N, C-alpha and C positions, 0 to 999 in steps of 0.2 A: 410944059403941058399943063392943062388946067387941073386943079386938084379936086374939083367937085364931081361927084358921080363916078361912073365907071370909065375912066380913061384907059388907053391901051396898056400903059405900064401897070396900072392897078390890075387890069384884067389878066395880064400875062403872068405877073409875079405873085399876086396875092390870091386871086379868085380860086385857082386850082388848089392852092394850099388850104384855104378856108373850107372849100368844098370837100376835099379829102379828109380833113379833120372831122367834119360832121358825118361823112359817109362811113369812115372806118370805125369811129366811136359807136355809131348806131349799129353797125354790122356786128361788132363784138358783143354788144348788149342783147341783140336779138337771137343770137345763135343757140344759147342753152335751151334744152327742152323745158317746156312749161305748158300750162293749160291752154294758152292761146295758140301756140304752135301746134300742139297735139290736136286741138279741135279743128284747125284749118286743114291739117294733113288728113285726119280721119274723115272729114267731110269730102275731101277729094277722093278718098279711098272707098267711099260708100255710096257714091252717086253714079247712076247709069249714064247721065249726061253732064258734061263739064259745066254747062251754063247754070245748072242747079247750085253750083258752088259759088257763083258770082256774088250773091248777097253777103255771104260770109267773108269772102275776100275783101269786098268793098267796106264792110263794117269794121273789120279788123284794121285795115289800112287807114280808114278815116279816123278811127279812134286813136291810133298812134299819131296821126298827123295833128289832131287836136291837142294831144298831150305834149308833143314836141314843140309846136308853135307856142302853146301856153308857157312851157318851160323857158323857151328862149325869150319870150316876152316878159318874163319876170316872176312866174309862179314859184319857181325854185327859191327865190329870195325870201318869199313869205314862209315857205316850209322850213328853210334853214334858220330863220330868225325866230321861229316858234317851236321850242323843244317839245312842248306838250302836244302840239299837232303832229310833229314827227313821231312821237311815241305812240299816239293814237293810231296813226297810219300803219306803224309797224305791227302793233297788236292785231289790227284788222287784217293785215296781210298774212300774219302767221295763221290766224283762224281760217282765213280763206284758203290758204294752201293745204292745211290739214283736211278741210272738208273736201276740196277738189281732189286731193290725193285719194281719199276714201271712195269718192264717187267714181274716179277713174279706175281704181283697183277692182271695184265690184261691178263695173259696167259690163253688160252683156253685148257682145259684138256680133253674135251669130246672125240675127235677123237682118241687121243693117248690111253686113258684108255679103249676104246672099242676094242683095239687090232690092231690098224693100224700101229703099230711100228713107231710112231712119224711122220707119214704122209710125207714120202719123205726125212726124215733125213738120209743121208748116213753115213757110218762109219767115213768118213773123217770129216763131219760136226760135228758129236758127239765129235770126238777127238779135233777139233778146239775149240768147246764150252767148253769142259772140261778143256782145257789149259787156256782159258780166265778166268774161274771162279776159277782156281787154282793159276795161276801166277799173276793175277791182283787183287786177293782178298787181301784187306788190312789186314785181319787177318793173312794171310800167310806171307805177307811182313813185317808188323810191329810187330805182336805178335810172330810168329814163328822165324823170323830172329833175332829180338832183344832179346826176352826172352830166347829162346833155345840157341842162340849164346852166350848170356850173361852167361847162366848157364855153358857153356863149359869153361868159364874163371876160374872156380874153379879147373880145372884139368890141370896139368902141363906137363904130358907125352902124347905122341901120342896114346899109348895103352889105357889110361883112356878116352881120347876123342873119340876114335873109339868105345869103349864099350858104352859110353854115347850116341853117335850118333846112334848106332845100336838100342838101346832101344827106342829112339824117332822115328826112321824110322819104326820099327816094328809095332808101333801103327797105322800108316797110312795104311799099308798093311792089317792088321787085321780089322781095322775099316771100310774101304771102302768095303771090301768083305762082312762083316757082314751087312753093311747098304744096299748094293744092294740086298743081300739075304732077308733082312727084307722087302724091297720093293717088291721083287718078290713074297714072301709069302702073302704080303698084297693084291696083285691084285686079289687073289682068294676070297676075302671077298665081301660082298654086299655093295651097296651104295658107291662104291669106287670113282665115279665121284664127288659127292658132298663132300666127305671126302678129296679128293685131292685138291679140290678148296679151302677148308678151311685151309688145310696145306699150300698151296701156299700163301694165304693171311696172315696167321700167320707168315710165313717166311719173307714175305715182310715187315711186321711191325717190326720184329726183325732187319732186315737189316737197316731200317730207324732209329730205335733206336740206333743201333751201329754207324751209320753215325753221328747222333747228338752227341753221346759220343765222337767220334773222333774230331768233330768240337769244342766241349767244351775244350777238351784236348789241341788242337792246339791254341785256343784263350788264354787259361790259360798259356801255354808255352811261347807264344809271349809276353804276358803282364808281365811275370816275368823277 
């Protein structure tokens, strides 16, 4: 059989394995609570019509797609070979998580949960906020770029890397759609104001814990 392109043997034996690698790796990385996940879920839980959440879902998914494609294309190589840049990204990520944790802990959820559609939040503002929690998220920059980009190094052909990237990208699109849907269904329940408040506080604690983890990693890396 010819060796160029996607022949049947390649497709049967390798494609599924490469796709599964990208899919499962991205799935593990996207699971932990963080500002991006919480924003998508909260948007689903505070909108009277599901279509109002669409801009947030698209922005988050497209942001992840851009980071993943960039990582597989070689951005991770630049980050890994420039210790100063990696340190700078780490410090920025720690400060961002500390700030986002504070904002999430102190956020008022009453007006949005009662159906006021985030009280004056325009579609433009939602998109801007979604971009900030997606592209300034240290999980996206450090974990997605470095880990998913590093995983792409196992594959030598453009075809393999394309399948690997597709598996990782698909996770983001399915995950954010499911997360927003879960939030939208959640809003029909009772005591949603107090529940959202506790979800916010739990998310803030997770953000602060991740910030501490990143700080310890940076200190350990600088000491070695």
